[in-house]
FIKOLBA-256596 format. One record per atom (N, C-alpha, C): residue number from 1; residue in three letters; x, y, z. Coordinates in steps of 0.001 Angstrom, whole numbers, plus 524288, in hexadecimal, padded with zeros to 5 digits. Each point is the difference from the previous one (the first is absolute). Last residue first. Layout:
// FIKOLBA-256596
pt i NUM | aa ALA | X X | Y Y | Z Z
...
***
This chain:
// FIKOLBA-256596
pt i 40 | aa GLY | X 58853 | Y C689E | Z 6CE68
pt i 40 | aa GLY | X 80258 | Y 80353 | Z 7FC0D
pt i 40 | aa GLY | X 804A8 | Y 7FDEE | Z 7FD52
pt i 39 | aa VAL | X 7F6B0 | Y 7F728 | Z 80E01
pt i 39 | aa VAL | X 7FC4D | Y 80108 | Z 7FBD3
pt i 39 | aa VAL | X 802AD | Y 802DF | Z 7FB71
pt i 38 | aa LEU | X 809BF | Y 7FB7B | Z 80F5E
pt i 38 | aa LEU | X 7FD5A | Y 7FB34 | Z 7FE52
pt i 38 | aa LEU | X 7FC70 | Y 800E0 | Z 7FB4E
pt i 37 | aa PHE | X 80972 | Y 80E3E | Z 80819
pt i 37 | aa PHE | X 803AF | Y 7FC3C | Z 7FDB9
pt i 37 | aa PHE | X 7FD4F | Y 7FB05 | Z 7FE1B
pt i 36 | aa TYR | X 7F5CC | Y 80D93 | Z 80815
pt i 36 | aa TYR | X 802E6 | Y 80252 | Z 7FBA5
pt i 36 | aa TYR | X 8037B | Y 7FBF4 | Z 7FD5A
pt i 35 | aa VAL | X 7F6FD | Y 7FB81 | Z 80F82
pt i 35 | aa VAL | X 7FC6D | Y 8005D | Z 7FB8F
pt i 35 | aa VAL | X 802DE | Y 80206 | Z 7FB2D
pt i 34 | aa GLY | X 8097D | Y 7FF99 | Z 80F98
pt i 34 | aa GLY | X 7FEB6 | Y 7FAB9 | Z 7FE51
pt i 34 | aa GLY | X 7FC6B | Y 80002 | Z 7FB56
pt i 33 | aa ALA | X 80409 | Y 81006 | Z 807FD
pt i 33 | aa ALA | X 8048F | Y 7FDF9 | Z 7FD36
pt i 33 | aa ALA | X 7FEE8 | Y 7FA7B | Z 7FE02
pt i 32 | aa ALA | X 7F319 | Y 807CA | Z 80A71
pt i 32 | aa ALA | X 80068 | Y 802C2 | Z 7FB08
pt i 32 | aa ALA | X 80498 | Y 7FDEF | Z 7FCCC
pt i 31 | aa ILE | X 7FDF3 | Y 7F98E | Z 8111B
pt i 31 | aa ILE | X 7FBCF | Y 7FE0E | Z 7FCA0
pt i 31 | aa ILE | X 8004B | Y 80283 | Z 7FA9C
pt i 30 | aa ALA | X 80BA1 | Y 80623 | Z 80CA3
pt i 30 | aa ALA | X 80150 | Y 7FAA1 | Z 7FEA0
pt i 30 | aa ALA | X 7FBDA | Y 7FDB1 | Z 7FC62
pt i 29 | aa LEU | X 7FD0A | Y 810A9 | Z 8071C
pt i 29 | aa LEU | X 80429 | Y 80036 | Z 7FC16
pt i 29 | aa LEU | X 8018D | Y 7FA89 | Z 7FE35
pt i 28 | aa ALA | X 7F3B7 | Y 8015E | Z 80DA0
pt i 28 | aa ALA | X 7FDC1 | Y 801F3 | Z 7FB21
pt i 28 | aa ALA | X 8041A | Y 80042 | Z 7FBAB
pt i 27 | aa LEU | X 805A0 | Y 7FB7B | Z 810EC
pt i 27 | aa LEU | X 7FCD2 | Y 7FBD4 | Z 7FDC0
pt i 27 | aa LEU | X 7FD9C | Y 801B3 | Z 7FACC
pt i 26 | aa VAL | X 80950 | Y 80C8B | Z 8099C
pt i 26 | aa VAL | X 80392 | Y 7FBFE | Z 7FE0D
pt i 26 | aa VAL | X 7FCF4 | Y 7FB96 | Z 7FD60
pt i 25 | aa LEU | X 7F637 | Y 80D04 | Z 8086D
pt i 25 | aa LEU | X 80293 | Y 8021D | Z 7FB64
pt i 25 | aa LEU | X 803A0 | Y 7FBF9 | Z 7FD88
pt i 24 | aa ALA | X 7F814 | Y 7FBDC | Z 80FEF
pt i 24 | aa ALA | X 7FC0B | Y 8000F | Z 7FBDD
pt i 24 | aa ALA | X 80257 | Y 8020B | Z 7FAEA
pt i 23 | aa MET | X 80A5C | Y 80095 | Z 80F03
pt i 23 | aa MET | X 7FF80 | Y 7FAA1 | Z 7FE2E
pt i 23 | aa MET | X 7FBE4 | Y 7FF98 | Z 7FBAD
pt i 22 | aa PHE | X 8023A | Y 81055 | Z 80825
pt i 22 | aa PHE | X 804AE | Y 7FEA2 | Z 7FD0E
pt i 22 | aa PHE | X 7FF9D | Y 7FA7B | Z 7FDCC
pt i 21 | aa ASP | X 7F2A0 | Y 80603 | Z 80B34
pt i 21 | aa ASP | X 7FFD1 | Y 802C0 | Z 7FAFE
pt i 21 | aa ASP | X 804AD | Y 7FE91 | Z 7FC96
pt i 20 | aa GLU | X 7FFAC | Y 7F96A | Z 81129
pt i 20 | aa GLU | X 7FBD6 | Y 7FD9F | Z 7FCEB
pt i 20 | aa GLU | X 7FFAA | Y 80279 | Z 7FA98
pt i 19 | aa LYS | X 80B65 | Y 80750 | Z 80C47
pt i 19 | aa LYS | X 8020F | Y 7FAFA | Z 7FE34
pt i 19 | aa LYS | X 7FBFB | Y 7FD42 | Z 7FC8A
pt i 18 | aa ARG | X 7FAC9 | Y 80F7C | Z 80802
pt i 18 | aa ARG | X 80416 | Y 80127 | Z 7FC2E
pt i 18 | aa ARG | X 80233 | Y 7FAF4 | Z 7FDB6
pt i 17 | aa ASP | X 7F3B0 | Y 7FF88 | Z 80DE5
pt i 17 | aa ASP | X 7FD87 | Y 8012A | Z 7FAFE
pt i 17 | aa ASP | X 80415 | Y 800E6 | Z 7FBC7
pt i 16 | aa SER | X 8044F | Y 7F364 | Z 8106D
pt i 16 | aa SER | X 7FF3F | Y 8058B | Z 7FED4
pt i 16 | aa SER | X 7FD8F | Y 800AC | Z 7FA9C
pt i 15 | aa GLY | X 80320 | Y 7EF04 | Z 807AF
pt i 15 | aa GLY | X 7FFC8 | Y 8033F | Z 804A8
pt i 15 | aa GLY | X 7FEDE | Y 805B1 | Z 7FEED
pt i 14 | aa PHE | X 7F911 | Y 7EEFE | Z 7F483
pt i 14 | aa PHE | X 804AC | Y 80323 | Z 800D3
pt i 14 | aa PHE | X 7FF4A | Y 8038B | Z 804B6
pt i 13 | aa ILE | X 7F2B0 | Y 7F505 | Z 7F902
pt i 13 | aa ILE | X 80408 | Y 7FC6C | Z 801EA
pt i 13 | aa ILE | X 80518 | Y 802E8 | Z 80108
pt i 12 | aa SER | X 7EB3E | Y 8077A | Z 8011C
pt i 12 | aa SER | X 804CB | Y 7FFAF | Z 7FCF6
pt i 12 | aa SER | X 803D0 | Y 7FC1A | Z 80266
pt i 11 | aa LEU | X 7EF0B | Y 80628 | Z 806A3
pt i 11 | aa LEU | X 7FFC4 | Y 7FB4B | Z 7FCD3
pt i 11 | aa LEU | X 804FF | Y 7FF19 | Z 7FCE8
pt i 10 | aa ALA | X 7FD16 | Y 80F11 | Z 80AA4
pt i 10 | aa ALA | X 80004 | Y 7FB87 | Z 80387
pt i 10 | aa ALA | X 7FFF3 | Y 7FADE | Z 7FCF5
pt i 9 | aa SER | X 7FE71 | Y 810FE | Z 7F80B
pt i 9 | aa SER | X 80555 | Y 7FE3A | Z 800D6
pt i 9 | aa SER | X 8004E | Y 7FB44 | Z 8039B
pt i 8 | aa GLY | X 7F1A5 | Y 80B78 | Z 7F7B4
pt i 8 | aa GLY | X 7FFE2 | Y 7FA53 | Z 80079
pt i 8 | aa GLY | X 80563 | Y 7FDB6 | Z 800E6
pt i 7 | aa ARG | X 7FA28 | Y 8127B | Z 7FEB6
pt i 7 | aa ARG | X 801FB | Y 7FD97 | Z 7FB38
pt i 7 | aa ARG | X 7FFE0 | Y 7FA15 | Z 8003F
pt i 6 | aa ASP | X 7F462 | Y 81029 | Z 80910
pt i 6 | aa ASP | X 80301 | Y 7FB51 | Z 8014E
pt i 6 | aa ASP | X 801A6 | Y 7FD50 | Z 7FAF7
pt i 5 | aa PHE | X 7F9B1 | Y 81476 | Z 806EA
pt i 5 | aa PHE | X 80024 | Y 7FC34 | Z 7FBCD
pt i 5 | aa PHE | X 80387 | Y 7FB76 | Z 8018C
pt i 4 | aa GLN | X 7F41C | Y 80CD7 | Z 80CB3
pt i 4 | aa GLN | X 8054C | Y 7FF1D | Z 7FE32
pt i 4 | aa GLN | X 7FFEE | Y 7FBB0 | Z 7FBE6
pt i 3 | aa ASN | X 7F2CA | Y 80F1C | Z 80B1C
pt i 3 | aa ASN | X 80070 | Y 7FB54 | Z 7FCBA
pt i 3 | aa ASN | X 8058F | Y 7FF88 | Z 7FDF8
pt i 2 | aa GLU | X 7F98D | Y 80961 | Z 81253
pt i 2 | aa GLU | X 801F6 | Y 800F1 | Z 7FABE
pt i 2 | aa GLU | X 8006F | Y 7FAD7 | Z 7FD0C
pt i 1 | aa MET | X 7F49D | Y 808BC | Z 810EB
pt i 1 | aa MET | X 8028E | Y 7FB53 | Z 7FE1F
pt i 1 | aa MET | X 80184 | Y 800B9 | Z 7FA41
***
């Protein structure tokens, strides 16, 4: 029996890991831009 790593994709609201990663990147950039313009 081989152990397999489970990323927890069943809990994701997105259908694919690639889409989830892309949306996380977009959200992080939006937060960074908001902090940059509001604070800086």
